C-alpha positions as CSV (number, residue, x, y, z in Angstrom):
1,X,-19.5,-8.5,18.2
2,X,-19.9,-8.1,14.5
3,X,-17.1,-7.3,12.7
4,X,-17.5,-5.4,9.3
5,X,-17.1,-7.0,5.8
6,X,-15.9,-3.9,4.2
7,X,-12.5,-2.8,3.4
8,X,-10.9,-0.5,5.8
9,X,-8.7,1.4,2.9
10,X,-5.3,2.7,4.1
11,X,-3.3,5.4,2.7
12,X,0.4,3.9,2.0
13,X,3.6,5.6,1.3
14,X,6.5,4.0,-0.8
15,X,10.0,4.6,-0.6
16,X,12.6,3.1,-2.5
17,X,16.3,3.0,-1.1
18,X,18.9,2.7,-3.9
19,X,21.6,4.7,-5.5
20,X,20.7,4.0,-8.9
21,X,17.4,3.8,-9.2
22,X,15.1,6.1,-11.1
23,X,11.2,6.6,-11.6
24,X,11.7,5.0,-14.8
25,X,13.1,1.8,-13.6
26,X,12.0,1.3,-10.1
27,X,10.3,-1.9,-10.7
28,X,10.0,-3.2,-7.0
29,X,8.3,0.3,-6.0
30,X,6.4,-0.6,-9.3
31,X,5.4,-3.8,-8.0
32,X,4.7,-2.2,-4.2
33,X,2.6,0.2,-6.0
34,X,0.5,-2.3,-8.1
35,X,-0.4,-4.3,-5.0
36,X,-1.3,-1.9,-2.5
37,X,-3.8,-0.6,-5.0
38,X,-4.9,-3.9,-6.4
39,X,-5.9,-4.7,-2.8
40,X,-8.1,-1.4,-2.4
41,X,-5.7,0.7,-0.5
42,X,-4.5,4.2,-1.6
43,X,-1.2,5.6,-2.7
44,X,-0.8,8.5,-0.6
45,X,2.5,9.3,-1.7
46,X,6.0,8.0,-3.4
47,X,9.8,8.6,-3.3
48,X,13.1,7.5,-4.3
49,X,16.1,8.5,-1.8
50,X,19.7,7.5,-1.9
51,X,21.0,4.5,1.0
52,X,21.8,7.5,3.5
53,X,20.7,7.1,7.0
54,X,19.6,10.7,7.5
55,X,18.1,10.9,4.0
56,X,15.7,7.9,4.8
57,X,14.7,9.1,8.2
58,X,13.8,12.7,7.1
59,X,11.5,11.2,4.6
60,X,9.9,8.8,6.8
61,X,9.8,11.3,9.9
62,X,7.7,13.3,7.6
63,X,5.2,10.3,6.6
64,X,5.0,9.0,10.2
65,X,4.2,12.4,11.4
66,X,1.3,13.3,8.7
67,X,-1.9,11.5,10.5
68,X,-3.3,10.8,7.0
69,X,-0.3,8.0,6.4
70,X,-1.4,4.8,7.7
71,X,1.5,2.4,6.3
72,X,5.3,3.0,4.5
73,X,6.5,0.2,2.7
74,X,10.6,0.7,2.2
75,X,12.3,-1.5,-0.6
76,X,16.5,-1.4,-0.4
77,X,19.0,-1.2,1.9
78,X,18.3,-4.3,4.1
79,X,21.0,-6.5,2.5
80,X,24.7,-6.6,3.9
81,X,26.8,-4.9,1.9
82,X,28.4,-1.1,3.4
83,X,26.0,0.9,1.6
84,X,23.0,-1.0,3.4
85,X,21.7,0.8,6.0
86,X,17.8,1.1,6.1
87,X,17.4,-1.2,9.2
88,X,19.7,1.3,11.1
89,X,17.9,4.6,9.8
90,X,14.5,2.9,10.9
91,X,14.8,1.2,14.1
92,X,15.8,4.4,15.9
93,X,12.1,5.7,14.7
94,X,10.1,2.4,16.2
95,X,8.0,2.9,19.1
96,X,7.3,-1.2,18.7
97,X,9.1,-3.5,16.5
98,X,7.0,-6.5,14.8
99,X,9.5,-9.3,15.3
100,X,7.6,-11.9,13.4
101,X,7.8,-9.8,10.4
102,X,11.4,-10.3,9.3
103,X,11.5,-14.2,10.7
104,X,8.6,-15.0,8.5
105,X,9.9,-13.2,5.4
106,X,12.8,-15.4,5.9
107,X,11.0,-18.5,6.2
108,X,9.2,-17.8,3.3
109,X,11.8,-16.4,1.5
110,X,14.1,-19.6,1.7
111,X,11.7,-21.6,-0.4
112,X,12.5,-19.2,-3.2
113,X,16.6,-18.2,-2.6
114,X,17.8,-20.9,-0.6
115,X,20.3,-19.9,2.6
116,X,21.0,-16.5,0.4
117,X,17.6,-15.3,2.7
118,X,20.0,-15.2,5.8
119,X,21.8,-12.0,4.1
120,X,18.3,-10.2,4.5
121,X,17.6,-8.2,7.2
122,X,13.8,-7.2,6.6
123,X,11.9,-5.9,9.2
124,X,9.1,-3.8,10.3
125,X,7.7,-1.7,13.3
126,X,5.5,0.6,14.2
127,X,6.1,4.6,14.6
128,X,3.9,7.1,15.6
129,X,0.7,4.7,14.6
130,X,2.1,4.0,11.2
131,X,3.1,0.6,10.4
132,X,6.9,0.8,8.1
133,X,8.0,-2.5,6.7
134,X,11.5,-2.9,5.3
135,X,12.1,-5.4,2.6
136,X,14.7,-6.0,0.2
137,X,15.2,-3.9,-3.2
138,X,14.4,-6.8,-5.2
139,X,11.1,-6.9,-7.3
140,X,10.7,-10.4,-6.4
141,X,11.4,-10.1,-2.6
142,X,8.5,-7.4,-2.6
143,X,6.3,-9.5,-4.5
144,X,6.8,-12.0,-1.6
145,X,6.3,-9.8,1.3
146,X,3.5,-8.1,-0.1
147,X,1.5,-11.0,-1.5
148,X,2.5,-13.9,1.5
149,X,2.7,-11.6,4.6
150,X,1.4,-7.7,4.3
151,X,-1.6,-7.8,2.1
152,X,-3.0,-9.6,4.7
153,X,-2.0,-7.6,7.5
154,X,-3.3,-4.3,6.0
155,X,-6.8,-6.3,5.3
156,X,-9.2,-5.2,8.0
157,X,-11.4,-8.1,7.3
158,X,-8.5,-10.6,7.8
159,X,-9.0,-12.8,10.7
160,X,-7.7,-13.5,13.5
161,X,-5.9,-10.4,13.6
162,X,-4.5,-7.6,11.4
163,X,-2.7,-4.5,12.0
164,X,-5.1,-2.0,10.8
165,X,-6.8,-1.4,14.2
166,X,-3.4,-0.3,15.8
167,X,-3.3,2.7,12.9
168,X,-6.5,3.4,12.1
169,X,-9.0,2.5,14.4
170,X,-12.5,1.2,13.1
171,X,-15.8,0.4,14.5
172,X,-15.9,-2.7,16.9
173,X,-19.3,-3.4,16.1
174,X,-21.6,-3.1,12.7
175,X,-23.5,0.4,13.4
176,X,-20.8,1.8,16.1
177,X,-18.5,5.0,15.9
178,X,-15.4,4.6,13.9
């Protein structure tokens, strides 16, 4: 079985969860958009919502119902403060949880921020064939998550495995029908 050497581009939505960020100062969202575009993917849509469980679910539910959106990158709301509610908002939407994402993120970020990484509740899952990655709100954390984990897992050429076939079936053989 031969695999294609061409990237299968994905349509990716970016959601910033914040009570204070605006389009003018959303450096974390900007970093994720730059990363996905540099990797050959397309920005499907982008939004900023308050750290509110129901506002987050409303936006992400629309995105996971859209067959043209393959992945959602969420920045913010994964800490331990009273206002941080991204995990509580997203977990009920998941059909499957990607346990290794949060584990690997904390392992990698330990070398950057030490034991403070224990306060990160980064998580990921799949809902209606849409990948959802939730990461901290800092620009550095977004770059760590994208560059060290997400970029490779959203690259259809990455071996031995990647998430692309879960959200966008690709031809198993060159010349096969996708």
